[in-house]
N, C-alpha and C positions, 0 to 999 in steps of 0.2 A: 435310443439313438439321438433324440432331441437333447437330452441332458448332456450327452457326450459332446455334441456340437456346441452347446452353450459353454461348457467347461473349457473346451478348446479355445473358444473365442475369448473367454475371460483371461486365459493364460497369455494371450497375445495382445493384450491391451497396451496402448502406448505407455511408455515409462512416464511416471508423473515427475515433472521437473518443476523447479521453483525459479521464478525470475529474480534477477539481482535487484535490490532495493537501495535507495539512497535517501538520507534525511540530513538536514542542515540545521545547526543551532540557530535560534532566532537572531542572535547577534553575530553569527558566523564565527563563534569561538571554536567550533569543532565540526567535523563532518563524519558521518557514519555510513558505511555500506554493509549490507548483508548479502552473502552469497551462500546458499545452502544453509548449513548450520554455523557457518563462520561469520562472526560479527567483528568488523574492522572499524576502528575509530582513530581519527587523526586529530590531534590538538593543534589548532592554528595559533593559539596564544603562547604556548610554551615551546618546548623543543620538538613537539610532534609525537613524542612517545606516550602512548596510552596503554596501560595494562589494566584489563578488566579484572576487578577483585571480587571473587565469589567464595565465601567461606565454605561452600560445599566441596571445593576441591575438584569438581568435575568441569568439563567444558561448559561454556555459557549455555549452549543448546546442543541437544543430541540429534536433532532432525531439522529439516528445512525451516528457516525463519520466514514467516509470511507477512509480518507487519513490524515496522519500526517507526518511532516518532519521538520528537522532543515535545515537552510541554511548552505552553505559550510563554511562560516566564523564563524558560531555559534552564530550570533547576533539575528537571526530571527527564529521563529517557526510558522508553519502554520497548521491549522486544518480546515477540511471541510467535508461535508457529505450530508445526506439526508434532512436536514432542509434548503437546498439551501442557506447556509451562509458560507462564507469563513472568518475565523478570523486569523489575522496576529498579532503575539505576540512578544514582546521583550523577548528574551531568557535570559535576565539578570534581568529585573525587574518583568517579567511575567505579565506585563500590556498589555491589548489588545490595540494595536496602530492603528489598521485599521480593519474595518468591510466592507465586500463586499457582496452584494446580487447577487445570481445567478438565472437565469430564470428556470433552471432545477437542478435536483440533481447532486451533484459533485462526480466524480468518481476518480480523480487523481489530484495531485498538484506537482508543481516544483518551485524552487527558483533559479533565475539567480546567477551565480557565484559571481557577484559584489553586490548582495543583493538589487539591484535597481528595480527588476521586479519579480512579482509573477504570475505564469501561473496556471490556473486550467482548467480542462476538465469536461464536463457534459455528461449525458447519451444520448444526442442526437448527440454526435460527434463533438461538437464545443469546441475549445480551446480559452480561454479568457486570457487577460493580464491586470495586474494592475501595474501602474507606482507608485513607492514609493519615487520618488525624493521629497525632502523637508520634509519627515516624519522621525522622530527619536523616540527612545524608551522612551524619557522623557515626551512626550505629551500624553494627553488623547486620547481615541479612536476617529478616524474620519471616516466618511463614504465616501467610494470611489466607483466610477463606473468603471466597467471593460469594455474593448474594445475587440471585436472579433479579434483574431489573425489568426486562420486557422480553417479548418473543415475537418473532415472525413464524408463521405456520409452516414448520418443517422446510424452510427455504434458506439456503446458504446466504448469510449476510456478507456483503462484499465491501462495505465501507461504513465508517462511523465518524460523525463530526459533532462537536458542540457548537451551538450558535455563538456568535461573537459576544452577545450579552450573557451567555451562560444559562439562559432560560430554557433552552430546548436541547435535546439530544436527537440527532437525525440519523436514521439507519436506512440503508439501501440493500436490496436483495436481488437474487437472480431471477425472481418472478416479476420483474419490471416495476416493483413498488419502491417508493420512498416514503418512509413514515416519520412524521415529526411528533415527538413526544415531549410533554412538559417534564423537565427534570425536577423531581420532587425535593422538598426540603429534607426529607428523610429517605435517601435513596435505598438504604438497606431494606426498607419495607416494600420496595417495588415502585415502578412508575405505572400508574393506572389511567392517566389522563392523556388521551391523544389529541393533539392540536389540529392536525390535518394529515391528509395523504396527498402526495404530489404524484399524480398519475398521468401518463402520456407516452412513456417509453414503450417500445414494442419488442425490445430484447432486454437482456440482463443489464442492470445498472452497475457499472464498474467502479465509479469513483465520484466523490463529492468534494466541493470546496465552497467557502464563502467569500464573496467579494463585498467590500465595504465602500460606501460613497459618503460624501459630506452630507448629502441630503437624506441618506438612509443608513445611519450608523449601526443599526441592528443587523444590516447585511442582507444580501440576496444570496440564495443558494444556487450553485451551478452544478450540474450533473453531467457525467459522460456515460455512454452506453455502447453496447454491442450493436445498436441499430444505426450507427454512424452519425449520431447527433450529440450536440452539446446543448443543454436546455437551461433556461434561467427561470427561477421560481420565486414567488412570494410565499414563504413558509407559513405565515400566519393564516392565510386562506387556502394554501395549496394551489394557488393559481399559476398557470403556465404563462410567463411573460414573453418569452422569445425562444426560438429554436434555430440553431445553426447546424446546417448540413455540412459535415466536415469534408465529405468528398467534393462538394462544390467549392469549398474554400481552398482546399489543398490541391485541386485538380484531380484528374482521373488517375488514381493510384493503381499500381500493379503489384502482384505478388507471383513470382515465378512465371511471368508472362501471361498471367490470367487476371481478369478483373472480376471474377466471380465472388459473390458474397459481400459482406459488409466490411467497412474499415472500423474495427473496434477502437473506441477511445479507451486507452488503458491507464491514462494518468492526466491529472489537471493540476495546474499550479498558477496561483495569482501573483502577478508581478507586484511587489510591495508599493504601496502608496499610489496605485493606479487602478484603472479598470481593464487592464490588459490581462488576458488569461492564456497561458501556454497549454497546449493539449498534445499529449503523446498518442500517436495513431499507430495501431499495430501493423498495418500494411504499408505505412509510409517509410520508405527507405531514404534517409537523409544522407547526402554525400557531403562529408565534412573533411576538407583538406585531403581528398583522395581516398578517404575511408567511407565505406558504407556503414552507417550508424543507425540502428533501429532502437530508440530508447525503450527501456523496460520500466523506468521510474524517473520522476522529475522531483526537484526540490529547490527551495531558495531560502534566504533568510529575510527577516523584516528590516534589515539595516543596510542591505546592499542592492544594487541593480543587477545581480548576477543570477543566471539560471543554471542550475547544476543538473546534469543528466548522467544516467548510467545505463549501459547495456550489458547483458550477461545472463547467465543461467547456471544452475547446479544440476547435477545428475544427468549431464548430457551424454547419451550413449554413443559409443563408437569412436571416442576421441581419447587421447592420452591424458588430457587435462579436463576432466568432466565438469569442473567448476571454474568459470571464467567471468571476468568483468572488465569494463573499460569505461573510464570517466571522462566527460567533456564538460566545458563551462562556456556559456554564452554571455557576453556583456553587451551594453548598449541600451539599456532601459532607463529612461529619464524619469527619476522620481519626482522632479519638480513640475513636470507636465504630465498629468495623469492619462491623457488620451493619446499621446503620441510617443514615438521613440526618439531618444536623444540623437541617434544616428543609426545607420544600418546595423542590425545585430551582428556582432563579431564573435566568431569562435576563437577563443584564446588558444595560443600555442601552449603546449604542455608546460613549458618553462615559465609561462606567464600566469598560470593558474595559482591562486592563493595556496601557499604550501609547496608549490613547485613539484619537482620530481620526487621529493621525499614523500609528499602526500600521495602521489600516484603509486609509488612503490608499495605504500601501506595499503591503499584501498583496492588496488588492482592485483597486487602480488608481483613478484619479480620475474615471473615467467612471461616471455614474449609469445603472444598468441596470434596465429594467422587469421586473416580476415574471414576466410571460409568457415572458421569455427564460429564466429559471431553470426554469420548468415545462417548456419545450422541451428545455432541457439535461438535465433529469432523465430524460425519455423517451429522449433520444439515448444517455445512458449505459446505460440499461436495454437498449436494442437492441444496443449495442456489446458489452456483457458477454455477452448471449445468443449473439451471433455468434462471440465469441471462445471461450467456455468450454463451451457446450453442443455436444457432438459431433454432427457432421452425418453423415447417411447419403447416399452418392453412388452413382449407377449406375456400372457398369463404364466406360461411355463417358465420363462426366463425370470419373471418376478419371483416365483416360488424358489427357483434355484438360488437367486441372489439372497433371499431370506435365509436359506439353509446355510449358506457359506459366508455370511457377513462376519467380519472379524472385530466388530466393536461391541459385542455383547459384554455386559458387565459380568465379571467373575464373582461368584458368590463366595463370601468368606466362610 
């Protein structure tokens, strides 16, 4: 009877959805949005048309994309996700120059500052590294093997970042930990020297960014979490320097008329040439020009004072258009004055966004979606994140059942 109850419960688990993601070229040459398995790129320098070239002849990804990002120099772009494939693209020709297979689903990616190494993390807590020496954007896609770099103990890694000086790789997980590891001279041999742990969050760590100041060019680490805080760290010592309670900053937030639980910080973005940090808060409903907008991802470039946001989700059950996205841009950040705003942040009209309606049609799709769909999408993302990142407690019987029915066992050749 117990097994039947467990099996019935497993059949009725919430559908796993994937939030829409956005990434912007460092010089704002292009903008990329991922919704489910669909990777959409708009070229802001040319005529806007970007065709992803992959000599495999198959779609760029066969399952939900969970991580996208540009390299610091703007030459590389990486996408990865639930299909256990990491694709490395030339951000100039948009040709796939390298394909890497992962043993598990990929949860985070990072590109070294010199563009010579790509790191990715999987849901079993292992960080892998790919050496790109000898690969350039002019050649067809090659298959590469990744080498294990480091590991968290069976904990989903949620975010990866290289420090601004390239000396460290920082990894965060769902077990409240942030690990600072010295990036070795020979990464393929593994990273065995830990610089510090940044400990203090009481829920999963969801996102990481670095903020650089004139007095501290090596940068301070900023982390966001499911415990409703944004924290500032010195990574060389692991010292906690400051804590911001986002509920107190944003006011009392509500979700469906209830203020229960935490306001999860789902994304962080540093305003270029400043000490300003934008935070996406899961329970924060932002009213933008009459629309209720709940960001699922933030991005910017290092050359403009624009903050890009996307809301949306894939695999949304119960609607005719299961994969939806909506892009918004905020201006008004003064690059010449690091600690203040040029004027009140202004949400740009669709026609005033760089690339205009042509960009929006590419990144959002041509289908007009009702506001209630985005509200449902926000709730679906909230549920999915809780299911994924909040550790569950199981009875001994249920643990045994899950072991028997797991679907990620390796198939013997």
